[in-house]
C-alpha positions in Angstrom: -14.0 46.3 11.7 -16.7 45.4 9.3 -19.4 43.0 10.4 -18.0 39.5 10.8 -19.4 37.0 8.3 -21.0 34.0 9.8 -21.4 31.0 7.5 -24.7 29.1 8.1 -24.8 25.6 6.6 -27.9 23.7 5.7 -29.6 21.5 3.1 -29.8 22.4 -0.6 -33.6 22.9 -0.2 -35.9 23.6 2.7 -35.2 24.4 6.4 -36.1 28.0 5.6 -37.5 28.7 9.1 -34.6 27.6 11.2 -32.0 29.2 8.9 -33.9 32.4 8.8 -34.1 32.5 12.6 -30.4 31.8 12.9 -29.6 34.6 10.4 -31.8 36.9 12.5 -29.9 36.1 15.6 -26.6 36.7 13.8 -27.8 40.1 12.5 -29.1 41.0 15.9 -25.6 40.9 17.4 -23.8 42.6 14.5 -22.8 39.7 12.3 -23.5 39.2 8.6 -25.1 35.8 7.8 -23.9 33.8 4.8 -26.1 30.9 3.8 -24.1 28.0 2.4 -25.7 25.0 0.6 -24.2 21.8 -0.7 -24.1 23.0 -4.3 -22.4 26.3 -3.4 -18.7 26.9 -4.1 -18.2 27.6 -0.4 -14.4 27.7 -0.6 -14.7 31.0 -2.5 -16.3 32.7 0.5 -14.6 34.5 3.3 -16.1 34.0 6.7 -15.1 34.4 10.4 -17.4 32.0 12.1 -19.7 29.0 11.4 -23.1 27.8 12.5 -24.0 24.3 11.5 -27.8 24.0 11.7 -30.1 21.1 12.4 -31.8 18.6 10.0 -31.6 15.0 9.0 -29.6 12.4 10.8 -26.0 12.0 9.7 -24.9 8.8 7.9 -23.2 6.5 10.4 -20.4 5.8 7.9 -19.0 9.1 9.1 -18.3 7.6 12.5 -17.5 4.1 11.3 -20.7 2.4 12.5 -23.3 0.2 10.9 -26.8 1.7 10.4 -29.3 0.6 13.2 -32.3 2.5 11.9 -33.6 3.7 8.5 -33.8 7.5 8.7 -33.3 9.9 5.8 -29.7 10.8 5.0 -28.3 13.7 3.0 -24.9 12.7 1.7 -24.3 16.0 -0.1 -25.0 17.9 3.1 -22.8 15.5 5.1 -19.9 16.2 2.7 -20.4 19.9 2.8 -20.6 20.2 6.6 -17.7 17.8 7.1 -15.5 20.0 5.0 -16.7 23.3 6.6 -16.3 21.9 10.1 -12.8 20.7 9.3 -11.9 24.1 7.9 -13.2 25.9 10.9 -11.3 23.6 13.3 -8.1 24.0 11.3 -8.4 27.8 11.4 -9.8 27.9 15.0 -12.9 29.8 13.8 -15.7 30.1 16.3 -18.3 27.3 15.6 -21.7 26.6 16.9 -23.2 23.2 16.1 -27.0 23.0 16.5 -28.6 19.5 17.0 -27.4 17.7 13.8 -24.5 20.2 13.8 -23.4 19.1 17.3 -23.5 15.5 16.1 -21.4 16.4 13.0 -18.9 18.2 15.1 -18.6 15.2 17.4 -18.2 12.8 14.4 -15.5 15.0 12.9 -13.6 14.9 16.2 -13.8 11.0 16.1 -16.8 10.5 18.3 -19.9 8.4 17.7 -23.7 8.7 18.1 -26.6 6.9 19.6 -28.7 6.2 16.6 -32.0 6.0 18.5 -33.0 7.5 21.8 -36.4 6.0 22.7 -34.8 3.0 24.5 -32.5 5.4 26.5 -35.3 7.5 28.0 -36.7 6.9 31.4 -37.3 10.3 32.9 -38.0 12.3 29.7 -40.4 12.1 26.8 -39.2 11.1 23.4 -41.7 13.5 21.8 -40.4 16.2 19.5 -41.3 19.8 20.5 -40.1 23.3 19.8 -41.3 24.3 23.2 -38.8 24.4 26.1 -40.2 21.4 28.0 -37.0 19.5 28.8 -34.6 20.2 31.6 -30.9 20.9 30.8 -28.4 20.4 33.6 -25.2 22.3 33.0 -21.7 21.5 34.3 -20.4 24.0 36.8 -17.4 26.0 35.7 -18.0 25.3 32.0 -18.1 28.1 29.4 -21.8 27.1 28.7 -22.6 27.7 32.4 -21.0 31.1 32.1 -22.8 32.0 28.9 -26.2 30.9 30.0 -25.7 32.2 33.6 -27.5 29.3 35.3 -26.9 25.7 36.4 -30.2 24.5 34.9 -32.7 25.7 32.3 -35.4 24.5 30.0 -34.7 23.5 26.4 -36.6 22.0 23.4 -36.1 18.6 21.8 -36.2 17.8 18.0 -33.7 15.0 17.6 -33.6 11.2 16.9 -30.0 10.8 17.8 -27.4 12.1 20.2 -23.8 12.0 21.1 -22.5 8.6 22.5 -18.7 8.4 22.5 -17.4 11.9 22.9 -14.9 13.2 20.3 -11.3 14.2 20.9 -10.9 17.3 23.2 -14.6 17.8 23.5 -16.1 17.9 27.0 -19.7 17.1 28.0 -21.1 20.2 29.6 -24.8 19.6 29.6 -27.2 16.6 30.0 -30.9 16.1 30.2 -32.6 14.2 33.1 -31.9 10.8 31.4 -28.2 11.6 31.2 -28.3 12.0 27.4 -25.6 14.4 26.2 -27.1 17.8 25.4 -24.0 20.0 25.0 -20.3 19.6 24.4 -17.5 22.2 24.2 -13.8 22.5 23.7 -12.3 24.9 26.2 -9.1 25.1 24.2 -10.8 26.8 21.3 -11.9 30.4 21.2 -15.6 29.3 20.8 -16.4 25.7 20.0 -19.8 24.5 21.2 -22.3 21.9 20.1 -25.9 21.9 21.5 -28.5 19.2 21.0 -31.4 21.6 21.3 -32.5 24.4 19.0 -31.7 27.8 20.4 -33.0 29.6 17.3 -36.5 28.5 18.3 -36.0 30.1 21.7 -34.8 33.6 20.8 -37.4 35.0 23.2 -35.0 33.8 25.9 -32.1 36.2 26.6 -30.0 33.2 27.8 -30.4 31.4 24.5 -29.6 34.5 22.5 -26.3 34.8 24.3 -25.0 31.8 22.4 -25.3 33.7 19.2 -24.0 36.9 20.8 -20.8 35.2 22.1 -20.2 33.5 18.7 -20.4 36.8 16.8 -18.3 38.6 19.4 -15.6 35.9 19.2 -15.6 36.1 15.5 -15.2 39.8 15.6 -12.4 39.7 18.1 -10.5 36.9 16.3 -10.7 38.7 13.0 -9.5 42.0 14.6 -6.5 40.2 16.1 -5.6 38.5 12.8 -5.8 41.9 11.1 -3.2 43.3 13.5 -0.7 40.4 13.1 
């Protein structure tokens, strides 16, 4: 078939670097990236997979909580990504949520977030870094363990918040040394994964590139099956 189109969501302005790297990874494995912003008429586009990228914290109103901190919110982006995630879930499209994207996925499935992490850290630093300086422990038997091919690896950390109550049908499949959730998946979906780290900044690692490879491959296979039904 033609290259599967992978929608990449993000803010109206900025975040060029991360979205460029995500698009590069999609192209590397035979996909065609489609950048979607809040002011775009995204419903007019056809796509076979979704990547929700990182960025500002999401508004706690999306998971029915009172704000505990005063971060920057992007209500237009929240609305866009809520709609795109709901569409992907309804159509069982492969979806990868990165950092904020994992949090949005969890919220759309009825979960909640820890709004600050500093008080929850004992074994790990609260410092942001694109370097893989934190340890990820992966649940045996999970799809993530299969895709990464290891029970433990190093990841980066660029987030203020993290998953607290896990959303419906999501399973925790990765934690850091403080037990903070770093990855969730839904084994009942063709590909539904949320990761708290930024694999697009770790494309030098074959393990991290596999996440994008499997998403594109799943999008291609799903589209082919739909074309034959």
